[in-house]
C-alpha positions in Angstrom: -102.0 -7.6 -101.3 -100.2 -9.9 -103.5 -96.5 -10.6 -103.1 -93.6 -11.1 -105.7 -90.5 -13.7 -104.5 -87.4 -12.4 -105.9 -85.3 -15.4 -106.8 -81.5 -15.9 -106.9 -81.3 -16.1 -110.3 -79.8 -19.0 -112.7 -76.5 -17.6 -114.1 -74.7 -20.6 -116.0 -75.4 -24.2 -116.2 -72.7 -24.9 -113.9 -73.1 -22.0 -111.2 -74.9 -23.3 -108.1 -74.4 -20.3 -105.7 -74.0 -16.5 -105.4 -72.4 -14.2 -102.8 -74.7 -11.0 -101.9 -72.2 -8.2 -102.2 -74.5 -5.3 -101.1 -78.6 -4.5 -101.3 -79.2 -1.6 -103.6 -82.4 -0.9 -102.1 -83.8 -1.0 -98.8 -87.0 -2.4 -97.1 -89.8 -0.2 -98.0 -88.3 1.4 -101.2 -90.1 1.2 -104.3 -88.9 -0.6 -107.3 -89.5 -0.6 -110.8 -89.8 -3.3 -113.7 -86.3 -4.3 -114.4 -84.9 -2.0 -111.6 -81.6 -3.7 -109.8 -82.4 -4.8 -106.2 -79.2 -6.1 -105.4 -75.6 -6.7 -106.6 -74.2 -10.7 -106.4 -70.9 -12.2 -107.0 -69.9 -15.8 -108.4 -66.1 -16.3 -108.8 -64.6 -13.2 -110.6 -68.2 -11.9 -111.9 -70.4 -8.8 -110.3 -73.9 -9.1 -111.6 -76.8 -7.2 -110.9 -80.4 -8.6 -110.0 -83.6 -7.0 -111.1 -87.2 -7.0 -110.4 -89.2 -8.7 -113.1 -92.2 -6.8 -111.4 -93.0 -3.2 -109.8 -93.8 -2.6 -106.1 -92.1 -2.0 -102.7 -89.3 -4.2 -101.1 -91.2 -5.8 -98.1 -88.4 -7.9 -96.8 -84.7 -9.2 -97.4 -84.3 -12.6 -96.6 -80.8 -12.4 -96.7 -77.9 -10.0 -95.4 -74.7 -8.6 -97.3 -71.8 -11.5 -97.6 -74.8 -14.5 -97.5 -74.1 -17.4 -99.7 -77.6 -18.0 -101.5 -78.3 -21.1 -103.7 -79.5 -20.4 -107.3 -83.4 -20.9 -107.0 -83.9 -19.8 -103.6 -85.7 -16.5 -102.8 -83.6 -13.6 -101.8 -86.3 -11.0 -101.3 -90.4 -10.5 -100.9 -91.8 -7.5 -103.3 -95.4 -6.2 -102.2 -97.0 -5.5 -105.9 -99.7 -3.5 -104.2 -97.5 -0.7 -104.1 -97.6 -0.6 -100.3 -95.1 -2.6 -98.1 -97.4 -4.3 -95.4 -95.1 -6.5 -93.3 -98.3 -8.0 -91.3 -98.6 -9.9 -94.4 -95.3 -11.1 -95.0 -95.4 -13.0 -91.5 -98.7 -15.3 -92.7 -97.6 -18.8 -92.3 -96.7 -20.9 -95.8 -98.4 -24.3 -95.2 -97.3 -26.4 -98.3 -95.9 -29.2 -97.5 -92.2 -28.2 -98.9 -92.3 -25.2 -96.4 -93.9 -27.5 -93.6 -90.4 -30.0 -94.0 -87.9 -27.2 -94.3 -89.4 -25.8 -91.0 -89.1 -29.2 -89.3 -85.3 -29.9 -90.8 -84.6 -25.9 -89.6 -85.7 -27.1 -86.1 -83.7 -30.5 -86.1 -80.4 -28.1 -86.9 -81.3 -25.5 -84.3 -82.0 -28.5 -81.6 -78.5 -30.0 -82.2 -76.9 -26.8 -82.6 -78.4 -25.8 -79.0 -77.0 -29.3 -77.8 -73.7 -28.1 -78.8 -71.1 -25.9 -76.6 -72.5 -22.2 -77.5 -69.6 -19.5 -78.6 -70.1 -16.1 -77.3 -70.0 -13.3 -80.3 -71.1 -10.5 -78.0 -67.7 -9.0 -77.8 -66.1 -9.7 -81.3 -66.5 -7.1 -83.9 -66.6 -9.7 -86.7 -69.4 -11.2 -88.3 -69.3 -15.1 -88.4 -72.1 -16.8 -90.7 -74.3 -19.7 -89.3 -72.5 -22.3 -90.9 -68.8 -21.0 -89.7 -70.4 -20.8 -86.4 -71.5 -24.4 -86.8 -68.5 -25.8 -88.0 -66.4 -24.2 -85.3 -69.1 -25.7 -82.5 -68.8 -29.0 -84.0 -64.9 -29.0 -84.4 -64.6 -27.4 -81.0 -62.7 -24.4 -81.9 -62.8 -21.4 -79.3 -64.1 -17.9 -79.9 -60.5 -16.8 -79.3 -59.1 -19.1 -81.9 -62.0 -18.3 -84.6 -61.2 -14.4 -84.0 -57.4 -15.2 -85.1 -58.2 -16.9 -88.3 -57.3 -14.9 -91.1 -60.8 -14.2 -93.0 -60.3 -14.3 -97.2 -64.2 -13.2 -97.4 -66.0 -10.0 -98.0 -64.3 -7.2 -95.7 -62.4 -10.2 -94.0 -65.0 -12.4 -93.0 -64.1 -16.1 -92.2 -65.4 -18.4 -95.1 -66.1 -21.9 -95.0 -63.0 -22.6 -96.5 -60.9 -20.8 -94.0 -62.2 -22.5 -91.0 -62.2 -26.0 -92.7 -58.1 -25.1 -93.6 -57.7 -23.9 -89.9 -59.1 -27.4 -88.8 -56.9 -29.3 -91.6 -54.0 -28.0 -90.1 -54.7 -28.6 -86.4 -55.5 -25.2 -85.5 -52.2 -23.8 -86.2 -52.6 -20.4 -88.0 -48.6 -20.2 -88.4 -48.5 -22.2 -91.7 -50.9 -21.8 -94.7 -52.6 -25.1 -96.2 -52.7 -25.3 -100.3 -54.6 -28.1 -100.9 -56.4 -29.6 -104.5 -60.1 -27.8 -103.9 -63.1 -29.6 -103.8 -64.8 -29.5 -107.3 -65.9 -26.0 -108.2 -69.7 -25.2 -109.5 -68.0 -25.0 -113.0 -66.7 -28.7 -112.6 -68.4 -32.1 -113.5 -69.4 -33.2 -110.0 -70.2 -36.8 -111.9 -66.1 -37.3 -113.1 -64.1 -39.5 -110.9 -62.8 -37.8 -108.0 -59.0 -37.6 -107.0 -57.9 -37.9 -103.6 -57.0 -34.9 -102.0 -53.5 -33.5 -101.8 -52.6 -31.1 -99.4 -49.0 -29.7 -99.3 -48.2 -27.4 -96.5 -45.9 -24.6 -96.6 -44.6 -22.1 -93.8 -45.9 -18.5 -94.5 -42.8 -15.9 -94.4 -42.9 -13.5 -91.9 -43.0 -9.6 -93.6 -41.4 -6.9 -91.3 -43.1 -3.5 -91.7 -40.2 -0.4 -92.2 -41.1 3.1 -92.0 -43.2 4.6 -94.2 -44.7 1.3 -95.6 -48.3 1.2 -96.4 -50.7 -1.5 -96.0 -53.5 -2.0 -98.6 -55.9 -4.8 -98.3 -56.4 -7.1 -101.3 -59.8 -6.7 -102.6 -61.9 -9.6 -103.4 -61.1 -10.2 -107.2 -57.4 -10.0 -106.2 -57.9 -12.5 -103.3 -59.5 -14.8 -106.1 -56.7 -14.6 -108.6 -53.7 -15.1 -105.8 -55.7 -18.4 -104.3 -56.0 -19.3 -108.3 -52.4 -18.8 -109.2 -51.1 -20.5 -106.4 -53.2 -23.5 -106.9 -52.2 -24.0 -110.2 -48.4 -23.9 -109.9 -48.4 -26.5 -107.3 -51.0 -28.6 -109.4 -49.2 -28.5 -112.7 -45.3 -28.8 -113.4 -45.1 -25.9 -115.6 -42.7 -25.7 -118.6 -42.9 -23.1 -121.4 -41.7 -23.4 -125.2 -40.8 -20.3 -126.9 -41.1 -19.4 -131.3 -40.2 -16.3 -132.9 -42.7 -16.1 -135.9 -42.3 -13.8 -138.8 -45.9 -12.4 -139.0 -44.7 -9.6 -141.4 -47.2 -10.8 -144.3 -49.9 -10.3 -141.4 -49.3 -7.1 -140.5 -49.0 -5.8 -143.7 -52.5 -7.4 -144.6 -54.4 -6.2 -141.5 -52.9 -2.6 -142.5 -54.4 -2.9 -145.5 -58.0 -4.0 -144.6 -58.3 -2.4 -141.3 -59.6 1.0 -142.1 -62.6 -0.5 -144.7 -63.6 -3.0 -142.1 -64.2 -0.5 -139.2 -66.3 1.4 -141.7 -68.3 -1.6 -142.8 -68.6 -3.6 -139.5 -68.2 -0.7 -136.8 -65.2 -2.4 -135.3 -61.6 -2.5 -134.7 -59.6 -4.8 -136.2 -57.1 -5.8 -133.6 -54.3 -9.0 -133.9 -56.5 -10.9 -131.1 -59.0 -12.8 -133.0 -56.2 -13.3 -135.6 -54.4 -15.3 -133.1 -57.3 -16.9 -131.7 -57.8 -18.5 -135.2 -54.4 -19.6 -135.8 -54.7 -21.0 -132.1 -58.1 -22.9 -133.1 -56.7 -24.2 -136.1 -54.0 -25.8 -134.3 -55.8 -27.3 -131.6 -57.8 -28.9 -134.3 -54.4 -30.3 -135.4 -53.2 -31.3 -131.8 -56.3 -32.6 -129.8 -54.3 -33.4 -126.9 -53.8 -29.6 -125.5 -57.8 -29.2 -125.6 -57.7 -31.6 -122.4 -58.1 -31.6 -118.8 -56.6 -33.5 -116.1 -59.0 -35.6 -113.1 -57.1 -37.8 -111.0 -55.7 -40.1 -113.3 -58.1 -39.3 -115.9 -57.7 -37.6 -119.0 -61.0 -35.5 -120.0 -60.7 -34.5 -124.1 -62.9 -31.9 -124.2 -65.3 -31.9 -127.4 -65.7 -28.2 -127.7 -62.8 -25.5 -128.4 -63.7 -22.8 -125.7 -60.6 -20.1 -126.3 -60.1 -17.8 -123.0 -58.8 -14.5 -123.6 -56.9 -12.9 -120.4 -57.9 -9.1 -120.2 -56.9 -6.7 -118.2 -59.0 -4.5 -116.0 -58.8 -0.6 -114.9 -58.5 -1.6 -111.4 -55.1 -4.1 -112.2 -56.8 -7.0 -112.0 -57.2 -9.8 -114.5 -60.3 -11.4 -115.6 -60.6 -14.4 -118.5 -63.7 -14.1 -120.5 -64.8 -17.2 -122.8 -65.6 -17.6 -126.6 -67.5 -20.4 -126.9 -67.1 -22.6 -129.7 -64.4 -20.7 -131.2 -64.0 -23.1 -134.0 -67.6 -22.5 -135.4 -66.8 -18.6 -136.0 -65.1 -17.4 -139.1 -62.4 -14.0 -138.6 -65.5 -11.6 -138.6 -67.3 -13.4 -135.9 -64.5 -13.5 -133.6 -63.7 -9.9 -134.3 -67.2 -8.7 -133.0 -67.1 -11.5 -129.8 -63.8 -10.7 -129.0 -64.4 -6.6 -129.1 -67.4 -7.2 -127.3 -66.3 -9.4 -124.3 -63.1 -6.9 -123.7 -65.3 -3.9 -123.8 -67.9 -5.6 -121.1 -65.0 -6.6 -118.9 -63.5 -3.1 -118.9 -67.1 -2.0 -117.9 -67.7 -5.3 -115.4 -70.8 -6.3 -117.2 -70.1 -9.8 -118.1 -72.2 -12.5 -117.1 -71.1 -15.1 -114.8 -71.6 -17.7 -117.5 -69.0 -15.6 -119.7 -65.7 -16.8 -117.7 -66.8 -20.3 -117.6 -65.8 -23.4 -119.4 -62.6 -22.6 -121.2 -60.6 -25.1 -122.2 -57.7 -23.0 -123.7 -56.4 -19.6 -122.9 -54.4 -16.9 -124.9 -53.0 -14.1 -123.2 -51.8 -10.9 -125.2 -48.6 -9.9 -123.3 -48.0 -7.6 -126.1 -50.4 -5.4 -125.4 -47.8 -4.1 -122.7 -44.9 -3.9 -124.9 -43.6 -7.4 -123.4 -41.7 -9.6 -126.1 -42.5 -12.8 -124.5 -43.9 -13.8 -121.2 -44.0 -17.2 -118.9 -47.9 -17.2 -118.4 -49.5 -19.4 -115.4 -51.9 -21.9 -116.9 -55.7 -21.1 -116.1 -56.8 -24.3 -114.4 -58.2 -27.0 -115.1 -56.8 -26.5 -118.7 -53.5 -27.8 -119.7 -52.1 -25.0 -121.5 -51.8 -21.2 -122.1 -50.0 -19.1 -124.9 -48.6 -15.5 -124.6 -48.3 -13.4 -127.3 -45.6 -11.1 -127.9 -45.3 -7.7 -128.8 -44.7 -7.3 -132.8 -41.0 -5.6 -133.6 -39.2 -4.8 -136.7 -36.1 -6.5 -136.9 -33.6 -7.1 -139.6 -33.8 -10.8 -140.5 -32.1 -13.1 -143.2 -34.6 -13.8 -146.3 -34.0 -16.6 -148.8 -34.8 -15.9 -152.2 -33.8 -17.6 -155.5 -31.2 -15.3 -155.7 -29.7 -15.7 -152.5 -29.8 -14.8 -149.2 -30.5 -11.5 -148.2 -31.0 -9.0 -145.3 -34.4 -7.6 -144.7 -36.7 -5.7 -142.2 -39.4 -8.4 -141.0 -42.1 -8.0 -138.5 -41.5 -10.8 -135.8 -42.9 -11.8 -132.4 -42.4 -14.1 -129.7 -45.0 -16.8 -128.9 -44.6 -18.1 -125.3 -46.6 -21.6 -124.6 -47.0 -22.9 -121.0 -48.1 -26.1 -120.9 -48.5 -28.9 -117.9 -45.8 -31.4 -118.2 -48.0 -34.3 -116.8 -50.0 -34.6 -120.1 -48.3 -32.4 -122.6 -44.8 -33.4 -123.4 -42.2 -31.2 -124.9 -42.7 -32.8 -127.9 -46.2 -32.0 -128.4 -46.0 -28.6 -126.6 -43.2 -27.6 -128.9 -45.2 -29.0 -131.8 -48.1 -27.1 -131.1 -46.5 -23.5 -130.5 -44.7 -24.1 -134.1 -47.5 -25.2 -135.6 -49.6 -21.6 -134.3 -46.3 -19.8 -135.6 -46.9 -21.7 -139.0 -50.3 -20.5 -139.4 -49.7 -17.0 -138.7 -46.6 -17.2 -141.2 -48.5 -18.5 -143.9 -51.2 -15.7 -144.0 -52.9 -15.3 -147.2 -52.1 -11.6 -148.2 -54.9 -11.6 -150.6 -57.8 -12.9 -148.1 -60.9 -11.3 -148.0 -63.2 -10.8 -144.7 
């Protein structure tokens, strides 16, 4: 009988591991070519892993909630069409496998030598990694049970237990620390010393009729990322009001014909992104990141665009190399990413690598906002709603009062590296590009 090993796929050049969310197939189930076998998650994106071969799922090598490295086998599929568990038990005697087994035996001996923890009375699942850390650090089962887990179904993650250890075993406070470089960051860059900020967790009392709703996985990730960003960057926000009358009139004129020709809706977001890309070329120090005392000047201009999901959560797909796209290309890319974001069809690599982010708060009728920087970037811009206003119009015959289309641009930036002059000039330049729109432009 021939076997096919289902491998954890490579989902982006900087993604090293993924978490198994759920198995879509059980052992013994038949599988067709390209049929999804399980769901995995990296950061905010859920993906399905299909089989490249038809057969029968004979063995799952990992369980729900396990974290698996890219390139490792996660399941065995019999391609003869029959499940034969006896064949799966055959010993692989390749040198690589023998070394892995020897290492596993060594680790098992080390664990056995450590104090044991009795999990028989626990209703929670603890991964082997978490249990090993608990044994090494001398954490009792009672202490382990009291750690608030942020993983799937409240499971205690490596980050949870390490935070518990750093806090001296005190669950009354939270530890907010600069995280270790994630898979999306350059692991070869110089590392900064970990900065730890301790803050008391407020006690929340419940009133009659209150309902407790547990955060889902994505909301937990968003919450952690937002708190981390505020602790990392001193935020400053500059505002500019732009007269976009020519832009609005031009879009109204061309959007119908564009829809017929390209089959795409022509929204304002691609226009905003084009103006931001032009301004970044004028002020490249906006397109940077900070690593310790070093400033990393980004070569590529990758624009993240915040997209609201039906669940109420937020995701930021990234337009890679936006400076190489014309306006039509930006329209198609923006629409494609937004549609697939709403349908949970984004690939993990499509939310990685952003160098600047734009969020269109005008979609919700908001006139302006104070957005939070999407780390490790140093700036983000919120586009407010476009409204008609009476305004003074300067003409050769004198000043007149007219109705103009206006909007606010809100530019939040990291004051560690972006001073008020640079932050203010940048948002003003974006407004200049929008105000100077060519009403005769063809697209």
